[in-house]
N, C-alpha and C positions, 0 to 999 in steps of 0.2 A: 370309729364305727358310725355310720350315718344314722340319723334319726328319721324314720319314715312316717311316724304318726305326728305330723307337724301341724295338722289342721283340726280345729275344734268347731263343730257345727252344733247348732241349737235348734230344736224343733219348736213348733208353735206353742207347746205346753211347757217349754223350758228345760226339757231333758237334753243332756249333752252327750256327745260322743266324739272320739278322736280317731283320725285316720290319715292315711297318706293323701296327698292332693287329688290323685286320680279317683280314689274311693269317695272322697268328700264331694267331688263334682257329681259323681253318680248318685250319691245320697241326696244332694240338693236337687238334682233333677227329678228325684222320686218322692220328695216330701214337700207338700204345699206349705208355705209359710215358714220354712226353715231359713237360717242365715248362718254366716260364718262369724265366729267370735274372733275378730281380728286381733284383739289384745292377747289372746292365748294361742295364736297361730304364728309360728316363727319360721324363718329360714326359707321363705318362698321366693322363687324367681319371678320375673315379670310375667312370664307366660302362665305359670300356675296361678298367680294372683288374678290375672285377667280372666282365666277360665272360671275361677271361683266367683269373681264378681258377676260375670254373665249368668252363671247358674243360680247365684243368689238372687239376682234380679228376677229371673224367671220363676223361681220358687215363691218370691213375694207376690207375684202376680197370680199365683194359684195354678199356673200351668204345671204340668207334671205328667204329661202323656209322652212317653218316649218309646222309640222302637229300639230294642236291643237284640243282639244276635247271641245265640247260645254257642256252646263249643262245637256244634255240628254245622253252624252257619245258618240255622233257621232263625227267622225274625219273629219276635214276639212283642206285642204291645204291653207296656208297663204303665199303669196309672198311679198317680201320686197318692200317697197316704198323708196323714197329718202327724205321724209320730215316728220317732227314730226306732228302727228295728236293729240297731247296732248295740254293742256292749257299751254301756255308759261310762263316763269318766269318774 
């Protein structure tokens, strides 16, 4: 059975959450000052790792305005927060 929650992210206040690589990238894009806990993130391929690295760098810079599409295809602007809104570890 594959393990999907392979990535741990940490917000600017030290709160931690785990998720799949795709959700971790989305969380990093939406949380200013967040980063990946690489020691606790296992089994990533080179593409997942690169996406997480890029999103982590962007989060460190305080960016976090992204455009997301909802299930109907409408675009919405999402501004970064500073805290994880995910279930903690």
